[in-house]
N, C-alpha and C positions, 0 to 999 in steps of 0.2 A: 830290767834292773839294774845290767853293767853301766848305760849310761847315766842311772842313778849312785850308783856306785865307781861311776868316778868322777863325778860329783859332787861328792858325801868326802872323794878323798883329797880331791884338789881347794874343800872346804879343811879340811880338815891340818895340811899343809899349810895352808895359811896360817892356820890360830896356830900351827906348834911356833912359826916364824914369826909372829908375835909376839906370842909365850917366850919364845929363846931370848927375843928381844929385848923385852923387860923382865927378864931375872938377868942381861946380862948388864942392862942399867941400874938394880936395884944392885950387883955385889958391885957396880963399880964408884957407885955414890958412896954406899956402905967402905969403900976402900980409904976412899977421900975424906969423908967424915970422920972428927972424933966425938964422940956419940957416946952420949949414954940413953942408949935407945930403951932396956928397963925402963927409965925412969920418964922419957920421953911424956910433957903434958897437952901435944898434940896428938895423940893419940898412936894406932898401930904402930907396931911395934917394925923395927927392918926386919928381926928374925922372925916377924908373925908375916910379914908381906913378904917374901922371901918360902917361907913355908906353905903359904897362896899357894903363890908360882911353878912353887916346884910343886905340889903338888896336881895340879890345873896339868901339867907340863908331862907328866909319868901319865898323869887318863888319857890325856890327847895324842901321846904319840900311840899307849897300846890303843885306841882305838882305832888309829892309823894301821896297825898291825890285822886288828881283825878286817878290817875293810882290806886292806891286799890280799892278804888269807881268803877274803870271797872273792875277790880278784881272778885267786887263784883256782875255786871252784871253780865258775863260772868255765874259765879255763878249760879244767881240762872234766867237764860236766859233773861235775858232783852238784854243782850247787843247785840247792832246793829238792835234798839227802838230807835226812837229822842224819846224823855222823853217831844216833846210839841204839836207834831202831832199824832202820834203810828207810824208813816211811816219806813219807814225801810230806817239805813245808810246806802249807797254807800259804795261797799267796796274801793273803788278808798278817798276818806276819811275818810276810817277806817285806810287805810294799811297809811296815810299822814301826820293822828292826831289822835292814835288809845285808844284815850278815851274820843273819840270824843261824846257827849250827845243829837247831834242833827244835823240832817241832813242836807241838804247845804242848803235848804228854811227858810230851820229855823233856820239855819243860821244866813243867812244873811239878815232875818228883822230886 
């Protein structure tokens, strides 16, 4: 699972970098343009695009933090142990969600 977490982390770093570049581009474009995006007949407003990118960037950073935390648990030997009940987290759950902190029973409660 450690290799999977490392690969997931690399992918998430790429996503964060891409979204950050998108964010910078939208901010730069909106600063250079004097447009009334509230009444733009061309489609989505600049504000909408900024909000969409910001939400995606926040979620990507949260996911990156979850992966980093899981890698920390691998390092200290607590990976695969439910943080609520102390029991094992099923391999199937870890395969589906490698950064899982709880077993299925505790996650469902």
